[in-house]
DONUKE-388399 format. One record per residue (C-alpha): residue number from 1; x, y, z. Coordinates in steps of 0.05 Angstrom, whole numbers. Layout:
N
<site resi="NUM" east="X" north="Y" up="Z"/>
...
END
This chain:
469
<site resi="1" east="200" north="824" up="3044"/>
<site resi="2" east="175" north="818" up="2972"/>
<site resi="3" east="201" north="771" up="2919"/>
<site resi="4" east="239" north="826" up="2883"/>
<site resi="5" east="281" north="841" up="2944"/>
<site resi="6" east="309" north="770" up="2951"/>
<site resi="7" east="364" north="778" up="2898"/>
<site resi="8" east="388" north="842" up="2930"/>
<site resi="9" east="388" north="811" up="2999"/>
<site resi="10" east="425" north="749" up="2975"/>
<site resi="11" east="476" north="793" up="2941"/>
<site resi="12" east="487" north="833" up="3004"/>
<site resi="13" east="497" north="769" up="3045"/>
<site resi="14" east="546" north="742" up="2994"/>
<site resi="15" east="584" north="808" up="2993"/>
<site resi="16" east="590" north="808" up="3068"/>
<site resi="17" east="612" north="736" up="3069"/>
<site resi="18" east="667" north="753" up="3020"/>
<site resi="19" east="689" north="809" up="3066"/>
<site resi="20" east="690" north="758" up="3123"/>
<site resi="21" east="746" north="722" up="3087"/>
<site resi="22" east="788" north="784" up="3093"/>
<site resi="23" east="775" north="794" up="3168"/>
<site resi="24" east="829" north="787" up="3221"/>
<site resi="25" east="810" north="730" up="3267"/>
<site resi="26" east="860" north="747" up="3321"/>
<site resi="27" east="930" north="722" up="3335"/>
<site resi="28" east="943" north="659" up="3376"/>
<site resi="29" east="985" north="652" up="3438"/>
<site resi="30" east="1011" north="589" up="3472"/>
<site resi="31" east="967" north="577" up="3533"/>
<site resi="32" east="995" north="555" up="3600"/>
<site resi="33" east="986" north="482" up="3618"/>
<site resi="34" east="960" north="450" up="3681"/>
<site resi="35" east="1003" north="405" up="3724"/>
<site resi="36" east="991" north="330" up="3714"/>
<site resi="37" east="997" north="272" up="3762"/>
<site resi="38" east="1058" north="248" up="3724"/>
<site resi="39" east="1093" north="315" up="3733"/>
<site resi="40" east="1077" north="312" up="3807"/>
<site resi="41" east="1102" north="240" up="3812"/>
<site resi="42" east="1038" north="216" up="3843"/>
<site resi="43" east="1029" north="141" up="3843"/>
<site resi="44" east="971" north="115" up="3802"/>
<site resi="45" east="919" north="80" up="3844"/>
<site resi="46" east="853" north="86" up="3880"/>
<site resi="47" east="848" north="99" up="3954"/>
<site resi="48" east="786" north="75" up="3991"/>
<site resi="49" east="738" north="134" up="3988"/>
<site resi="50" east="721" north="170" up="4052"/>
<site resi="51" east="650" north="170" up="4078"/>
<site resi="52" east="612" north="235" up="4066"/>
<site resi="53" east="592" north="238" up="4140"/>
<site resi="54" east="661" north="217" up="4164"/>
<site resi="55" east="654" north="252" up="4232"/>
<site resi="56" east="596" north="206" up="4249"/>
<site resi="57" east="646" north="150" up="4258"/>
<site resi="58" east="661" north="180" up="4327"/>
<site resi="59" east="591" north="161" up="4350"/>
<site resi="60" east="580" north="227" up="4388"/>
<site resi="61" east="507" north="253" up="4382"/>
<site resi="62" east="525" north="321" up="4410"/>
<site resi="63" east="580" north="331" up="4358"/>
<site resi="64" east="533" north="307" up="4302"/>
<site resi="65" east="480" north="357" up="4324"/>
<site resi="66" east="530" north="414" up="4326"/>
<site resi="67" east="556" north="398" up="4256"/>
<site resi="68" east="486" north="390" up="4228"/>
<site resi="69" east="466" north="458" up="4256"/>
<site resi="70" east="529" north="491" up="4230"/>
<site resi="71" east="517" north="464" up="4160"/>
<site resi="72" east="446" north="490" up="4162"/>
<site resi="73" east="452" north="557" up="4197"/>
<site resi="74" east="523" north="583" up="4188"/>
<site resi="75" east="522" north="651" up="4152"/>
<site resi="76" east="583" north="631" up="4111"/>
<site resi="77" east="545" north="573" up="4079"/>
<site resi="78" east="484" north="615" up="4067"/>
<site resi="79" east="529" north="664" up="4031"/>
<site resi="80" east="557" north="606" up="3989"/>
<site resi="81" east="485" north="584" up="3973"/>
<site resi="82" east="467" north="654" up="3950"/>
<site resi="83" east="529" north="657" up="3905"/>
<site resi="84" east="508" north="590" up="3875"/>
<site resi="85" east="438" north="616" up="3860"/>
<site resi="86" east="469" north="677" up="3827"/>
<site resi="87" east="513" north="632" up="3784"/>
<site resi="88" east="453" north="590" up="3763"/>
<site resi="89" east="417" north="653" up="3742"/>
<site resi="90" east="477" north="673" up="3700"/>
<site resi="91" east="472" north="605" up="3665"/>
<site resi="92" east="399" north="619" up="3650"/>
<site resi="93" east="417" north="687" up="3620"/>
<site resi="94" east="470" north="656" up="3576"/>
<site resi="95" east="423" north="601" up="3553"/>
<site resi="96" east="369" north="651" up="3536"/>
<site resi="97" east="414" north="683" up="3484"/>
<site resi="98" east="419" north="618" up="3445"/>
<site resi="99" east="346" north="616" up="3427"/>
<site resi="100" east="294" north="658" up="3392"/>
<site resi="101" east="271" north="724" up="3423"/>
<site resi="102" east="200" north="751" up="3420"/>
<site resi="103" east="175" north="818" up="3445"/>
<site resi="104" east="106" north="850" up="3444"/>
<site resi="105" east="91" north="924" up="3442"/>
<site resi="106" east="30" north="968" up="3439"/>
<site resi="107" east="27" north="1044" up="3437"/>
<site resi="108" east="-12" north="1105" up="3417"/>
<site resi="109" east="23" north="1163" up="3383"/>
<site resi="110" east="-8" north="1232" up="3375"/>
<site resi="111" east="10" north="1264" up="3308"/>
<site resi="112" east="6" north="1339" up="3294"/>
<site resi="113" east="-40" north="1346" up="3234"/>
<site resi="114" east="-30" north="1420" up="3217"/>
<site resi="115" east="2" north="1404" up="3151"/>
<site resi="116" east="-54" north="1358" up="3131"/>
<site resi="117" east="-105" north="1414" up="3133"/>
<site resi="118" east="-153" north="1428" up="3101"/>
<site resi="119" east="-159" north="1353" up="3082"/>
<site resi="120" east="-171" north="1335" up="3154"/>
<site resi="121" east="-215" north="1373" up="3202"/>
<site resi="122" east="-172" north="1356" up="3263"/>
<site resi="123" east="-113" north="1390" up="3295"/>
<site resi="124" east="-84" north="1324" up="3319"/>
<site resi="125" east="-88" north="1251" up="3300"/>
<site resi="126" east="-80" north="1188" up="3343"/>
<site resi="127" east="-42" north="1130" up="3314"/>
<site resi="128" east="-52" north="1062" up="3347"/>
<site resi="129" east="-2" north="1005" up="3339"/>
<site resi="130" east="4" north="934" up="3367"/>
<site resi="131" east="59" north="888" up="3343"/>
<site resi="132" east="105" north="828" up="3357"/>
<site resi="133" east="180" north="831" up="3344"/>
<site resi="134" east="220" north="767" up="3338"/>
<site resi="135" east="293" north="752" up="3325"/>
<site resi="136" east="340" north="693" up="3322"/>
<site resi="137" east="416" north="696" up="3318"/>
<site resi="138" east="447" north="634" up="3287"/>
<site resi="139" east="505" north="608" up="3329"/>
<site resi="140" east="547" north="582" up="3270"/>
<site resi="141" east="613" north="595" up="3305"/>
<site resi="142" east="594" north="569" up="3375"/>
<site resi="143" east="597" north="637" up="3410"/>
<site resi="144" east="533" north="627" up="3449"/>
<site resi="145" east="550" north="555" up="3464"/>
<site resi="146" east="617" north="577" up="3491"/>
<site resi="147" east="584" north="630" up="3534"/>
<site resi="148" east="537" north="577" up="3563"/>
<site resi="149" east="596" north="531" up="3578"/>
<site resi="150" east="633" north="588" up="3611"/>
<site resi="151" east="573" north="603" up="3655"/>
<site resi="152" east="565" north="529" up="3672"/>
<site resi="153" east="638" north="524" up="3691"/>
<site resi="154" east="633" north="584" up="3737"/>
<site resi="155" east="570" north="554" up="3768"/>
<site resi="156" east="605" north="488" up="3780"/>
<site resi="157" east="666" north="523" up="3809"/>
<site resi="158" east="622" north="561" up="3859"/>
<site resi="159" east="586" north="496" up="3877"/>
<site resi="160" east="653" north="463" up="3892"/>
<site resi="161" east="675" north="523" up="3932"/>
<site resi="162" east="612" north="514" up="3973"/>
<site resi="163" east="631" north="442" up="3985"/>
<site resi="164" east="700" north="465" up="4008"/>
<site resi="165" east="667" north="514" up="4056"/>
<site resi="166" east="624" north="459" up="4084"/>
<site resi="167" east="685" north="415" up="4094"/>
<site resi="168" east="726" north="469" up="4129"/>
<site resi="169" east="667" north="487" up="4173"/>
<site resi="170" east="658" north="415" up="4193"/>
<site resi="171" east="732" north="411" up="4211"/>
<site resi="172" east="727" north="475" up="4251"/>
<site resi="173" east="668" north="450" up="4292"/>
<site resi="174" east="702" north="384" up="4306"/>
<site resi="175" east="766" north="420" up="4326"/>
<site resi="176" east="731" north="465" up="4376"/>
<site resi="177" east="691" north="407" up="4403"/>
<site resi="178" east="755" north="367" up="4413"/>
<site resi="179" east="785" north="427" up="4449"/>
<site resi="180" east="725" north="428" up="4495"/>
<site resi="181" east="733" north="353" up="4508"/>
<site resi="182" east="807" north="363" up="4524"/>
<site resi="183" east="794" north="423" up="4570"/>
<site resi="184" east="740" north="386" up="4608"/>
<site resi="185" east="783" north="324" up="4617"/>
<site resi="186" east="843" north="366" up="4639"/>
<site resi="187" east="799" north="403" up="4688"/>
<site resi="188" east="778" north="338" up="4721"/>
<site resi="189" east="850" north="315" up="4726"/>
<site resi="190" east="873" north="382" up="4753"/>
<site resi="191" east="819" north="380" up="4807"/>
<site resi="192" east="845" north="311" up="4828"/>
<site resi="193" east="916" north="335" up="4827"/>
<site resi="194" east="897" north="396" up="4868"/>
<site resi="195" east="863" north="351" up="4919"/>
<site resi="196" east="927" north="309" up="4923"/>
<site resi="197" east="968" north="373" up="4932"/>
<site resi="198" east="922" north="397" up="4988"/>
<site resi="199" east="931" north="329" up="5022"/>
<site resi="200" east="1006" north="335" up="5014"/>
<site resi="201" east="1006" north="405" up="5044"/>
<site resi="202" east="964" north="382" up="5104"/>
<site resi="203" east="1008" north="322" up="5115"/>
<site resi="204" east="1071" north="364" up="5110"/>
<site resi="205" east="1042" north="416" up="5158"/>
<site resi="206" east="1026" north="362" up="5208"/>
<site resi="207" east="1099" north="339" up="5205"/>
<site resi="208" east="1124" north="410" up="5211"/>
<site resi="209" east="1080" north="420" up="5272"/>
<site resi="210" east="1108" north="355" up="5301"/>
<site resi="211" east="1178" north="380" up="5290"/>
<site resi="212" east="1194" north="326" up="5240"/>
<site resi="213" east="1205" north="373" up="5181"/>
<site resi="214" east="1230" north="445" up="5176"/>
<site resi="215" east="1180" north="499" up="5157"/>
<site resi="216" east="1214" north="512" up="5090"/>
<site resi="217" east="1187" north="446" up="5063"/>
<site resi="218" east="1118" north="477" up="5057"/>
<site resi="219" east="1139" north="529" up="5006"/>
<site resi="220" east="1145" north="479" up="4949"/>
<site resi="221" east="1075" north="454" up="4965"/>
<site resi="222" east="1046" north="524" up="4964"/>
<site resi="223" east="1079" north="539" up="4897"/>
<site resi="224" east="1053" north="474" up="4868"/>
<site resi="225" east="982" north="489" up="4892"/>
<site resi="226" east="983" north="558" up="4861"/>
<site resi="227" east="1010" north="530" up="4796"/>
<site resi="228" east="954" north="479" up="4793"/>
<site resi="229" east="902" north="532" up="4807"/>
<site resi="230" east="930" north="574" up="4750"/>
<site resi="231" east="926" north="514" up="4704"/>
<site resi="232" east="855" north="499" up="4727"/>
<site resi="233" east="835" north="571" up="4711"/>
<site resi="234" east="868" north="567" up="4643"/>
<site resi="235" east="832" north="502" up="4627"/>
<site resi="236" east="765" north="533" up="4646"/>
<site resi="237" east="780" north="593" up="4602"/>
<site resi="238" east="798" north="548" up="4543"/>
<site resi="239" east="732" north="510" up="4552"/>
<site resi="240" east="693" north="576" up="4551"/>
<site resi="241" east="728" north="599" up="4488"/>
<site resi="242" east="713" north="532" up="4455"/>
<site resi="243" east="640" north="540" up="4473"/>
<site resi="244" east="638" north="611" up="4446"/>
<site resi="245" east="671" north="587" up="4381"/>
<site resi="246" east="620" north="531" up="4374"/>
<site resi="247" east="564" north="581" up="4383"/>
<site resi="248" east="592" north="626" up="4328"/>
<site resi="249" east="605" north="568" up="4281"/>
<site resi="250" east="533" north="543" up="4289"/>
<site resi="251" east="503" north="612" up="4277"/>
<site resi="252" east="482" north="624" up="4349"/>
<site resi="253" east="496" north="674" up="4405"/>
<site resi="254" east="553" north="662" up="4454"/>
<site resi="255" east="507" north="637" up="4509"/>
<site resi="256" east="476" north="583" up="4466"/>
<site resi="257" east="527" north="530" up="4485"/>
<site resi="258" east="541" north="553" up="4556"/>
<site resi="259" east="514" north="489" up="4586"/>
<site resi="260" east="545" north="443" up="4534"/>
<site resi="261" east="584" north="385" up="4565"/>
<site resi="262" east="623" north="347" up="4513"/>
<site resi="263" east="630" north="271" up="4516"/>
<site resi="264" east="696" north="241" up="4539"/>
<site resi="265" east="751" north="233" up="4488"/>
<site resi="266" east="749" north="162" up="4462"/>
<site resi="267" east="787" north="123" up="4410"/>
<site resi="268" east="794" north="153" up="4341"/>
<site resi="269" east="780" north="111" up="4278"/>
<site resi="270" east="837" north="93" up="4231"/>
<site resi="271" east="831" north="132" up="4165"/>
<site resi="272" east="833" north="90" up="4101"/>
<site resi="273" east="892" north="127" up="4068"/>
<site resi="274" east="965" north="112" up="4081"/>
<site resi="275" east="995" north="147" up="4020"/>
<site resi="276" east="979" north="200" up="3969"/>
<site resi="277" east="955" north="177" up="3900"/>
<site resi="278" east="935" north="212" up="3836"/>
<site resi="279" east="860" north="206" up="3851"/>
<site resi="280" east="870" north="259" up="3906"/>
<site resi="281" east="866" north="312" up="3851"/>
<site resi="282" east="793" north="293" up="3839"/>
<site resi="283" east="773" north="285" up="3912"/>
<site resi="284" east="789" north="354" up="3939"/>
<site resi="285" east="734" north="406" up="3926"/>
<site resi="286" east="783" north="464" up="3924"/>
<site resi="287" east="823" north="431" up="3868"/>
<site resi="288" east="759" north="413" up="3831"/>
<site resi="289" east="735" north="485" up="3836"/>
<site resi="290" east="798" north="512" up="3805"/>
<site resi="291" east="794" north="459" up="3750"/>
<site resi="292" east="723" north="482" up="3734"/>
<site resi="293" east="747" north="554" up="3730"/>
<site resi="294" east="800" north="533" up="3680"/>
<site resi="295" east="747" north="499" up="3637"/>
<site resi="296" east="703" north="561" up="3643"/>
<site resi="297" east="759" north="607" up="3621"/>
<site resi="298" east="775" north="561" up="3562"/>
<site resi="299" east="703" north="570" up="3540"/>
<site resi="300" east="709" north="645" up="3549"/>
<site resi="301" east="769" north="645" up="3502"/>
<site resi="302" east="727" north="609" up="3449"/>
<site resi="303" east="672" north="660" up="3458"/>
<site resi="304" east="721" north="718" up="3450"/>
<site resi="305" east="751" north="686" up="3387"/>
<site resi="306" east="682" north="677" up="3356"/>
<site resi="307" east="673" north="753" up="3359"/>
<site resi="308" east="718" north="758" up="3298"/>
<site resi="309" east="668" north="719" up="3255"/>
<site resi="310" east="605" north="745" up="3221"/>
<site resi="311" east="539" north="745" up="3258"/>
<site resi="312" east="477" north="722" up="3221"/>
<site resi="313" east="410" north="743" up="3248"/>
<site resi="314" east="338" north="735" up="3227"/>
<site resi="315" east="286" north="786" up="3248"/>
<site resi="316" east="211" north="787" up="3237"/>
<site resi="317" east="154" north="831" up="3258"/>
<site resi="318" east="79" north="831" up="3251"/>
<site resi="319" east="24" north="874" up="3278"/>
<site resi="320" east="-35" north="921" up="3269"/>
<site resi="321" east="-35" north="996" up="3260"/>
<site resi="322" east="-92" north="1045" up="3249"/>
<site resi="323" east="-111" north="1118" up="3258"/>
<site resi="324" east="-177" north="1095" up="3287"/>
<site resi="325" east="-179" north="1050" up="3348"/>
<site resi="326" east="-241" north="1012" up="3325"/>
<site resi="327" east="-205" north="996" up="3259"/>
<site resi="328" east="-142" north="968" up="3294"/>
<site resi="329" east="-161" north="895" up="3292"/>
<site resi="330" east="-185" north="893" up="3220"/>
<site resi="331" east="-146" north="858" up="3166"/>
<site resi="332" east="-134" north="922" up="3128"/>
<site resi="333" east="-92" north="947" up="3187"/>
<site resi="334" east="-44" north="888" up="3186"/>
<site resi="335" east="30" north="893" up="3170"/>
<site resi="336" east="89" north="844" up="3174"/>
<site resi="337" east="161" north="838" up="3152"/>
<site resi="338" east="220" north="790" up="3150"/>
<site resi="339" east="292" north="814" up="3151"/>
<site resi="340" east="355" north="770" up="3148"/>
<site resi="341" east="418" north="807" up="3167"/>
<site resi="342" east="492" north="793" up="3170"/>
<site resi="343" east="545" north="835" up="3205"/>
<site resi="344" east="620" north="829" up="3205"/>
<site resi="345" east="668" north="866" up="3251"/>
<site resi="346" east="720" north="901" up="3207"/>
<site resi="347" east="750" north="956" up="3250"/>
<site resi="348" east="737" north="967" up="3324"/>
<site resi="349" east="801" north="1002" up="3345"/>
<site resi="350" east="830" north="937" up="3372"/>
<site resi="351" east="772" north="925" up="3421"/>
<site resi="352" east="757" north="854" up="3398"/>
<site resi="353" east="831" north="834" up="3398"/>
<site resi="354" east="840" north="865" up="3467"/>
<site resi="355" east="781" north="825" up="3493"/>
<site resi="356" east="811" north="761" up="3465"/>
<site resi="357" east="878" north="779" up="3497"/>
<site resi="358" east="842" north="792" up="3563"/>
<site resi="359" east="807" north="725" up="3561"/>
<site resi="360" east="871" north="688" up="3543"/>
<site resi="361" east="907" north="721" up="3601"/>
<site resi="362" east="848" north="702" up="3646"/>
<site resi="363" east="856" north="630" up="3623"/>
<site resi="364" east="930" north="630" up="3640"/>
<site resi="365" east="913" north="660" up="3708"/>
<site resi="366" east="862" north="605" up="3721"/>
<site resi="367" east="913" north="552" up="3701"/>
<site resi="368" east="966" north="579" up="3748"/>
<site resi="369" east="914" north="586" up="3804"/>
<site resi="370" east="897" north="513" up="3792"/>
<site resi="371" east="970" north="493" up="3794"/>
<site resi="372" east="982" north="531" up="3859"/>
<site resi="373" east="920" north="500" up="3890"/>
<site resi="374" east="944" north="431" up="3870"/>
<site resi="375" east="1013" north="443" up="3901"/>
<site resi="376" east="983" north="472" up="3964"/>
<site resi="377" east="933" north="415" up="3968"/>
<site resi="378" east="986" north="362" up="3961"/>
<site resi="379" east="1029" north="396" up="4014"/>
<site resi="380" east="968" north="400" up="4059"/>
<site resi="381" east="952" north="327" up="4048"/>
<site resi="382" east="1024" north="305" up="4059"/>
<site resi="383" east="1028" north="346" up="4124"/>
<site resi="384" east="962" north="317" up="4147"/>
<site resi="385" east="985" north="246" up="4132"/>
<site resi="386" east="1051" north="253" up="4168"/>
<site resi="387" east="1016" north="290" up="4225"/>
<site resi="388" east="968" north="232" up="4233"/>
<site resi="389" east="1025" north="181" up="4233"/>
<site resi="390" east="1064" north="222" up="4284"/>
<site resi="391" east="1003" north="231" up="4329"/>
<site resi="392" east="993" north="155" up="4328"/>
<site resi="393" east="1064" north="145" up="4352"/>
<site resi="394" east="1057" north="198" up="4406"/>
<site resi="395" east="992" north="168" up="4430"/>
<site resi="396" east="1023" north="98" up="4435"/>
<site resi="397" east="1080" north="128" up="4475"/>
<site resi="398" east="1032" north="165" up="4520"/>
<site resi="399" east="991" north="101" up="4531"/>
<site resi="400" east="1055" north="63" up="4548"/>
<site resi="401" east="1076" north="118" up="4597"/>
<site resi="402" east="1008" north="116" up="4632"/>
<site resi="403" east="1012" north="40" up="4637"/>
<site resi="404" east="1081" north="43" up="4668"/>
<site resi="405" east="1061" north="99" up="4716"/>
<site resi="406" east="999" north="60" up="4737"/>
<site resi="407" east="1041" north="-1" up="4753"/>
<site resi="408" east="1088" north="43" up="4792"/>
<site resi="409" east="1029" north="72" up="4831"/>
<site resi="410" east="1002" north="2" up="4846"/>
<site resi="411" east="1070" north="-19" up="4871"/>
<site resi="412" east="1074" north="43" up="4915"/>
<site resi="413" east="1006" north="28" up="4944"/>
<site resi="414" east="1029" north="-42" up="4962"/>
<site resi="415" east="1091" north="-14" up="4996"/>
<site resi="416" east="1049" north="36" up="5034"/>
<site resi="417" east="1005" north="-20" up="5061"/>
<site resi="418" east="1068" north="-58" up="5080"/>
<site resi="419" east="1096" north="3" up="5116"/>
<site resi="420" east="1156" north="7" up="5070"/>
<site resi="421" east="1142" north="79" up="5048"/>
<site resi="422" east="1106" north="139" up="5077"/>
<site resi="423" east="1043" north="171" up="5049"/>
<site resi="424" east="1082" north="229" up="5019"/>
<site resi="425" east="1116" north="181" up="4972"/>
<site resi="426" east="1049" north="150" up="4955"/>
<site resi="427" east="1020" north="219" up="4940"/>
<site resi="428" east="1079" north="234" up="4894"/>
<site resi="429" east="1066" north="169" up="4856"/>
<site resi="430" east="992" north="185" up="4848"/>
<site resi="431" east="1008" north="255" up="4823"/>
<site resi="432" east="1058" north="227" up="4773"/>
<site resi="433" east="1003" north="181" up="4746"/>
<site resi="434" east="955" north="239" up="4739"/>
<site resi="435" east="1009" north="278" up="4703"/>
<site resi="436" east="1019" north="222" up="4653"/>
<site resi="437" east="944" north="217" up="4643"/>
<site resi="438" east="943" north="291" up="4628"/>
<site resi="439" east="996" north="280" up="4575"/>
<site resi="440" east="954" north="222" up="4548"/>
<site resi="441" east="893" north="268" up="4542"/>
<site resi="442" east="935" north="317" up="4502"/>
<site resi="443" east="958" north="261" up="4457"/>
<site resi="444" east="887" north="236" up="4447"/>
<site resi="445" east="863" north="306" up="4429"/>
<site resi="446" east="922" north="316" up="4381"/>
<site resi="447" east="907" north="249" up="4350"/>
<site resi="448" east="833" north="269" up="4341"/>
<site resi="449" east="853" north="335" up="4309"/>
<site resi="450" east="903" north="300" up="4263"/>
<site resi="451" east="848" north="251" up="4242"/>
<site resi="452" east="801" north="309" up="4226"/>
<site resi="453" east="856" north="345" up="4187"/>
<site resi="454" east="871" north="283" up="4146"/>
<site resi="455" east="798" north="272" up="4129"/>
<site resi="456" east="793" north="345" up="4108"/>
<site resi="457" east="858" north="343" up="4068"/>
<site resi="458" east="833" north="281" up="4031"/>
<site resi="459" east="769" north="315" up="4010"/>
<site resi="460" east="721" north="292" up="4065"/>
<site resi="461" east="682" north="245" up="4019"/>
<site resi="462" east="674" north="297" up="3963"/>
<site resi="463" east="654" north="268" up="3896"/>
<site resi="464" east="665" north="311" up="3834"/>
<site resi="465" east="604" north="316" up="3789"/>
<site resi="466" east="610" north="315" up="3713"/>
<site resi="467" east="596" north="382" up="3680"/>
<site resi="468" east="538" north="394" up="3632"/>
<site resi="469" east="555" north="394" up="3558"/>
END
């Protein structure tokens, strides 16, 4: 650009800026609002945070190994990881638009020289060119910055969704492992009950043979034995299904856990939470993901609104051109230029306004998705908390029933030794104790599952990370 062209360029820029004052910058709508802790009547307070590896409190190496393998090899988490890499790449693309651009080009063009005859003695000429093109768009209105924030918000949302997937996968592995523990424990009890039933049948048959009992007394024993065998088969089938589920959850074939023998069900730790507080909204990854999407859509609205404003861009080029290749790098073959430009959208058949309306609608959708996720999350947490409390009561009742049944069995044993009762009565007492122990195992498994559900509903030790600005 020469000195004489500067006044014309400045005049053109000023004229375009004046036109910008007449441009329509889009109408405004009242955006939807997110639910607050006050609206939800959540008490203000801080619950003791959960440990990130909360399942390790159970002290079960086999369970820890299964969860570690699931978190490493599960296809669902690998998919989440790929989505996160894709989102990071999108951030890089958005950031690249906020800086200068530089391109290099080199070419050879063959020119038909017929009209240059007879000055030239060639039919064709070769033109050689090598040049650099650079440009920089000034982000006066924050359009590029908003695009970067939108991409960062989407990246953070996907990262939080990955954390939610990890949490749900952990809960699923623990649930199937608990089911395997329950099935194995019930199988052992059913085998003992079946042995007692066989003893009862033999004793009853001996009395029938001795004429002490009618033959019809054996029918009840036969029915009871078949029922126990059915229950034993069902428990074995449940154990196999649990093993198959664990194999799938850990990214393995169905035979991978065929020989797995889970540890006995033990005591379950007491979770730190006894009520729901406002900080729950920041400790659940699904809620944090929806909040990040709201922030991303807010940035997208800013980006769409900035489209109504003028764009100011600087372009420059420099290079070498020559009709002779050996003359290409000489100073006489150099050329360069510098071009400021400003553009203002005046009439695009409503496309810019429609894009703004679309982004504003997307923001409202993100807000309502956030609100629904908050409501669902609070319901889930409330259900998990009450479920844990109920499971604690049921477990205490089951423990009390087992204690009472054990005392009754000990008393029956003493009466048998004293000759006050027969062995059939003693077998009945022993079977009743085993039945109460079976109910206790079910209560222990339900308590373990309720504990896992509560840890999951409270975020599983998730910690929300601040977004980049």
